[in-house]
N, C-alpha and C positions, 0 to 999 in steps of 0.2 A: 858700563856697557848699556846700550839701548835695548829696550824690550822688543825682541824680534816679532812677537805677536802684534804689538802696536804697529810696527812698520808694515807688516803683512796687511793689516786692516786698512792702512792707509794707501796701500798699493792696489787693493781691489776694491771696486765699487760694488760691493756685495749686493746691494739693493737692485742694481742693474741686472746682474747675473741671476739673482733669485727671481726676479720678475721674468726675465726672458726664458729661463729654463724650467719654470713651473710647467708640468706635463701638457696641459691644455694650451697654454700660451706658446710653448714651443711648437706644438702642432700648427698653431696660427702662424707663427713666424715661418715655418717650413712652407705652409700654404701660400704665403705671400712672397716667398723667396724668388719667385720668377720676375719680380719687379713690376708686375701688373697692378694697376689701381683696381680695387674692387669695392663694391657697395657692401654695406652690412648684410643686406639680403643675399648677395652672391657668396659671401663668406660663409654665413650661417647655413646655407644650403648643403655645405660640405661637412657638416658637423652634427653629431647626434644631440648635443646640448641645445637647450632652448636659446632662441635668438637673444634673449635678454642676458643670458649667462655669457654668450659669446661677446656681447656688447661691453659687458663689465670687464672681461678679459682684455678686450681691445683698448679699453680706457686705461687699464694698468699699463699695458705696453706703451700707450701714448704718453703717460706721465713720465716715463723713463726715456722718451724719445725714440723708442724702437720702432714705432709706427707713426706715420704722419696722417693727421685726420684732417679732412677738408669737408666742409659742409657746403652743398650747393642746393639751394632752395630747400626742399624737404628731404633730401638725400644726403647721406654721410658716406664718404669714400675713404679708404685706407690704402696706404702704400707702406712698404718696409723701407726704412732708412738704413739701407746697407752700408752707406758711408759711415754713419754714426756708429753702428755695430762694429764695424771693422776697426774704427778708431778705438773703441773701448777695448776691444781684444788686443790690439797691438800695443796700447798704452800699458794694459795690465801685464802683458807678457814682458815688455821692456823693464817695467818697475819690478816685477818678480825676479827677472834675470839679474838686474842690478842689485837687488836686495841679496840674492843668493850669492852672487860673486863676492859681495862685501862679507857676508858671513862665512864663506868657505875659505877666504884668504886669511882669517884670524886664527 
């Protein structure tokens, strides 16, 4: 019989979810959830952390594709990639549903 833990690990992109649900980063995700593009300055104004800390969190989100980063001249703008987030959640839900159905039928 296959190792269920191994299958679960394959079903979940853990790094994606850990990145998105880290408390400060999740607040950033919620802040950008309206779909509006914002500069780092506009984003940082809404948080108590230093702008450099916010920038590092946004970089982490960007490495997982959660936010889209666009540089224009000296300014950097961020938008939330709602489609990618939805795809990850739906894929994970389907994978887990399939995995659980397989294991509950045995």
